[in-house]
C-alpha positions as CSV (number, residue, x, y, z in Angstrom):
1,M,18.6,-15.3,7.4
2,N,19.0,-19.1,6.1
3,D,18.4,-19.9,2.7
4,A,15.2,-21.1,3.3
5,D,13.0,-18.3,4.6
6,D,11.1,-18.8,7.8
7,S,8.1,-17.8,5.6
8,N,5.1,-19.8,8.0
9,D,6.9,-18.9,11.2
10,P,4.6,-17.8,14.0
11,E,7.3,-16.6,16.0
12,D,8.0,-13.9,13.6
13,L,4.8,-11.8,14.2
14,P,5.8,-9.2,17.0
15,S,4.3,-10.1,20.5
16,L,2.6,-6.6,20.5
17,W,0.1,-8.2,17.5
18,S,-2.4,-10.7,18.8
19,H,-3.0,-11.7,15.7
20,E,-1.9,-10.9,11.9
21,P,-3.1,-7.8,11.1
22,H,-5.1,-8.7,8.1
23,A,-7.2,-10.6,10.1
24,H,-8.2,-7.1,11.9
25,L,-8.2,-5.2,9.2
26,M,-9.7,-6.6,6.2
27,F,-13.0,-5.2,4.9
28,R,-15.3,-7.8,5.1
29,P,-19.1,-7.6,4.1
30,G,-21.2,-5.4,5.9
31,D,-18.6,-3.5,7.5
32,R,-19.6,0.2,7.3
33,V,-17.4,3.1,7.0
34,A,-19.4,5.4,9.0
35,D,-18.2,2.6,11.9
36,I,-14.6,3.3,11.3
37,D,-12.4,5.0,14.3
38,P,-9.9,6.2,12.7
39,D,-8.1,6.6,16.1
40,A,-8.4,3.2,17.2
41,T,-5.6,0.4,17.3
42,P,-6.9,-2.3,16.1
43,G,-4.9,-5.5,17.0
44,F,-1.7,-3.9,18.5
45,R,-1.7,-4.2,22.0
46,G,1.0,-2.1,22.5
47,D,1.3,2.4,22.3
48,K,3.0,5.3,20.5
49,S,6.4,4.6,23.4
50,D,6.5,1.2,21.9
51,A,6.6,2.0,18.2
52,P,9.7,3.5,17.4
53,T,12.0,0.1,18.2
54,L,9.7,-2.1,16.6
55,Q,9.6,0.4,13.6
56,E,12.6,-0.3,12.8
57,E,13.2,-3.9,13.3
58,R,10.1,-4.9,11.1
59,N,11.6,-3.1,8.2
60,V,15.0,-4.6,8.8
61,R,12.4,-7.7,8.5
62,F,10.8,-5.8,5.5
63,A,13.8,-5.1,3.3
64,E,15.1,-8.3,3.7
65,L,12.2,-9.9,2.2
66,Q,11.5,-7.3,-0.5
67,E,15.6,-8.0,-1.4
68,M,14.4,-11.5,-1.1
69,L,11.7,-10.8,-3.9
70,Y,14.6,-9.4,-6.2
71,A,17.1,-11.9,-6.0
72,N,14.1,-14.0,-7.4
73,S,13.2,-12.1,-10.3
74,R,17.6,-12.0,-11.5
75,A,16.5,-16.0,-11.4
76,G,13.3,-16.4,-13.6
77,D,10.6,-15.6,-11.0
78,H,8.0,-13.3,-12.9
79,R,5.8,-12.2,-8.9
80,S,5.8,-8.5,-7.8
81,V,3.6,-6.8,-5.5
82,L,1.2,-3.7,-5.7
83,L,0.4,-1.5,-2.5
84,V,-2.1,0.5,-3.6
85,L,-2.7,3.4,-1.0
86,Q,-6.0,5.5,-1.0
87,G,-6.9,7.9,1.2
88,M,-7.8,11.5,1.7
89,D,-5.6,14.3,2.1
90,T,-3.5,14.3,4.7
91,A,-4.7,11.0,5.5
92,G,-0.6,9.9,5.5
93,K,-0.1,8.2,2.1
94,G,3.5,10.2,2.0
95,G,4.3,9.3,5.5
96,I,4.4,5.3,4.4
97,V,6.0,6.0,2.0
98,K,8.8,7.8,3.4
99,H,9.0,5.7,6.6
100,V,7.9,2.0,5.3
101,V,9.2,2.6,1.7
102,G,11.8,4.0,1.9
103,G,13.8,1.5,3.8
104,A,14.5,-0.6,1.3
105,N,16.2,-1.5,-1.9
106,P,15.2,1.5,-4.1
107,Q,16.6,-0.9,-7.1
108,G,13.2,-3.0,-6.7
109,I,10.6,-0.4,-5.9
110,D,8.3,1.4,-8.5
111,Y,6.7,4.5,-7.0
112,K,3.7,6.4,-8.8
113,S,2.1,8.8,-7.5
114,F,-1.2,9.4,-9.4
115,G,-3.0,13.0,-10.1
116,K,-5.1,14.8,-12.1
117,P,-5.0,12.9,-15.3
118,T,-2.7,15.0,-18.3
119,P,-4.1,15.3,-21.5
120,E,-2.6,12.7,-23.2
121,E,-3.7,10.7,-20.3
122,L,-7.4,11.7,-20.9
123,S,-7.1,10.8,-24.4
124,H,-7.1,7.0,-22.9
125,H,-9.4,4.5,-21.3
126,Y,-8.5,5.1,-17.5
127,L,-6.4,2.3,-17.0
128,W,-4.0,3.0,-19.2
129,R,-1.9,4.8,-17.3
130,I,-2.2,2.5,-14.8
131,R,-1.1,-0.2,-16.9
132,K,2.1,1.6,-17.6
133,A,3.4,2.2,-14.3
134,L,2.3,-2.0,-13.4
135,P,5.5,-2.8,-11.0
136,A,8.3,-5.3,-13.2
137,A,9.0,-8.4,-12.1
138,G,10.4,-8.5,-8.7
139,H,9.4,-5.2,-7.9
140,I,7.1,-3.9,-5.4
141,G,4.7,-1.1,-6.6
142,V,3.9,2.0,-4.4
143,F,0.8,3.5,-5.6
144,D,0.2,7.1,-3.9
145,R,-3.7,7.2,-5.2
146,S,-4.5,4.8,-7.9
147,H,-7.3,3.6,-10.4
148,Y,-9.6,3.8,-7.5
149,E,-9.8,7.8,-8.4
150,D,-11.8,6.7,-11.2
151,V,-14.5,5.7,-8.6
152,L,-14.1,8.4,-6.5
153,I,-13.2,12.1,-7.1
154,V,-14.5,11.4,-10.3
155,R,-18.0,10.4,-8.5
156,V,-17.7,12.8,-6.0
157,H,-17.2,15.9,-8.7
158,N,-19.6,14.6,-11.1
159,L,-16.7,14.8,-13.6
160,V,-18.0,11.9,-16.1
161,P,-22.1,10.6,-16.0
162,R,-22.9,7.8,-13.7
163,E,-23.4,5.9,-16.8
164,V,-19.8,6.0,-17.4
165,W,-18.2,5.2,-13.5
166,E,-20.9,3.0,-12.9
167,P,-19.5,-0.1,-15.3
168,R,-15.9,0.7,-13.5
169,Y,-16.0,-1.5,-10.5
170,D,-16.2,-4.3,-12.5
171,E,-13.5,-2.9,-15.1
172,I,-11.4,-2.8,-11.5
173,N,-12.1,-5.9,-10.6
174,A,-11.2,-7.6,-13.7
175,F,-7.9,-5.7,-14.3
176,E,-7.2,-7.0,-10.7
177,R,-8.4,-10.4,-11.6
178,E,-5.7,-10.3,-14.8
179,L,-3.1,-8.7,-12.7
180,V,-2.9,-11.5,-9.7
181,D,-3.6,-14.2,-12.4
182,G,-0.4,-12.9,-13.6
183,G,1.9,-13.2,-10.1
184,M,1.1,-10.1,-9.0
185,A,-0.1,-9.9,-5.4
186,I,-1.9,-6.4,-4.2
187,V,-2.0,-4.9,-1.1
188,K,-4.6,-2.3,-1.0
189,V,-5.3,0.1,1.5
190,A,-7.6,2.0,2.3
191,M,-6.8,5.2,5.2
192,F,-9.4,7.0,7.4
193,V,-8.6,10.2,8.5
194,S,-11.2,12.0,11.2
195,L,-12.2,15.1,9.8
196,D,-11.2,16.7,13.2
197,E,-7.5,15.1,12.8
198,Q,-7.4,16.1,9.3
199,K,-8.0,20.1,9.9
200,R,-5.4,19.5,12.7
201,R,-2.8,18.3,9.9
202,L,-3.6,21.2,7.4
203,A,-3.6,23.7,10.3
204,S,0.4,22.6,11.0
205,R,1.1,23.2,7.7
206,L,0.1,26.3,7.4
207,E,2.4,27.2,10.3
208,R,5.3,25.8,9.2
209,P,7.3,27.2,6.0
210,D,8.4,23.8,5.3
211,K,5.2,22.1,4.9
212,Y,3.7,24.9,2.9
213,W,5.1,22.8,0.0
214,K,2.5,20.1,0.9
215,Y,-0.6,22.4,1.7
216,N,-3.0,23.1,-1.3
217,P,-6.1,25.4,-0.9
218,G,-8.4,23.0,-2.9
219,D,-8.4,20.6,0.3
220,I,-10.2,22.7,2.3
221,D,-12.6,22.5,-1.1
222,E,-12.8,19.0,-0.2
223,R,-13.7,18.8,3.6
224,Q,-16.8,20.2,2.5
225,K,-17.7,17.2,0.7
226,W,-16.3,15.3,3.3
227,P,-20.0,13.0,3.3
228,L,-20.1,12.4,-0.6
229,Y,-16.7,11.0,0.3
230,Q,-17.4,8.6,2.7
231,Q,-20.1,7.5,0.2
232,A,-18.3,7.1,-2.2
233,Y,-15.5,4.9,0.3
234,Q,-18.3,2.8,0.9
235,A,-19.3,2.4,-2.6
236,M,-16.0,1.1,-3.6
237,L,-14.9,-1.1,-0.7
238,D,-18.2,-2.8,-0.7
239,R,-18.1,-3.1,-5.0
240,T,-14.4,-3.5,-5.3
241,S,-13.0,-5.6,-1.5
242,T,-12.5,-9.5,-3.4
243,D,-11.0,-12.5,-1.8
244,Y,-8.3,-12.2,-4.5
245,A,-7.4,-8.4,-3.9
246,P,-9.1,-7.6,-0.5
247,W,-9.1,-4.0,1.1
248,H,-7.5,-3.4,4.5
249,I,-9.0,-0.5,6.6
250,I,-6.3,1.4,8.2
251,P,-7.5,4.6,11.1
252,C,-4.9,7.3,10.4
253,D,-5.3,9.5,13.1
254,K,-2.0,8.0,15.0
255,K,0.2,7.9,11.9
256,W,2.9,5.2,14.2
257,Y,-0.4,2.8,14.2
258,S,-1.1,2.7,10.5
259,R,2.9,3.0,9.4
260,L,3.7,-0.4,11.8
261,A,0.0,-1.5,10.1
262,V,1.2,-1.3,6.4
263,T,4.8,-2.6,7.1
264,E,3.1,-5.9,8.9
265,L,0.7,-5.7,5.8
266,L,3.4,-6.0,3.5
267,I,5.7,-8.7,5.4
268,E,2.6,-11.1,5.6
269,T,2.5,-10.8,1.8
270,L,6.0,-11.2,0.9
271,K,5.7,-14.3,4.1
272,R,3.0,-16.0,1.6
273,L,5.2,-15.9,-1.3
274,N,7.1,-18.4,0.2
275,M,10.2,-17.6,-1.2
276,S,14.7,-18.5,-0.6
277,W,17.7,-17.1,-2.1
278,P,17.9,-18.3,-5.2
279,P,20.6,-21.2,-5.8
280,P,24.2,-20.0,-7.5
281,D,24.7,-20.4,-11.3
282,F,27.8,-20.9,-10.7
283,D,30.4,-23.7,-8.7
284,V,30.9,-21.6,-5.6
285,E,33.7,-23.5,-4.4
286,A,35.4,-23.2,-7.8
287,E,34.8,-19.4,-7.3
288,K,36.6,-19.4,-4.1
289,K,39.5,-20.8,-5.7
290,R,39.5,-18.5,-8.5
291,L,39.5,-15.5,-6.1
292,D,42.4,-17.1,-3.8
293,S,44.2,-17.2,-7.1
294,V,44.1,-13.5,-8.3
């Protein structure tokens, strides 16, 4: 790469995408969860056969930009990126972490999976554990589930009264506004898998000893609450998709598509930072001479 990155180069977008993915995937007022087709591939003109090569190529591009973000932090740049992965079980959150983020420099990745809150976490405000896990300057944070559990599972399971979780939408918006104002770019991904595809994936886990560890009997109970979750997701999208931290809707029945889409969203986000490689804080020619003399 040249010293100056080609952040605004339209040719950086692979030709298999008709437009930048965010144009197809961003949630807009009036969009309905009930209308989402989890088997669709919005904006992508190729098919599964194109995915392996393209994924490999774009992983290289993502890793390059991620390293540039990290390098700039060493020079005092305080910016960072947060990827929020939210979706039902088997939607493919772990696959995104493994196949998209996994190829980046681990020095600049902060990963956190949010499960059931611990007693200590429950003794604090629900955003306490989120703040503790935010990415450092120059890092990309990856949240496998997130603060949105506190308006999803908490709502569906009636873990707290409505008067407790209802104000959280506005609290989350204010929290994310604070993060963005502080230099953090937020990429929020709502991953949608169909009920039939989820059943197929759960069945696959029961057929493979190497996948037993991924199976949770509670997933069957959650399937019975599917309509309630769809309502909760609709409210989440309606109330917390903002111009500074919009939601992106990712159809996930085709794993190859969801991985390509999230990769491209990350690349788009990093390109918008308009980064270049930081200049040296030493005399390059002098250091070359010193090295030659040793």
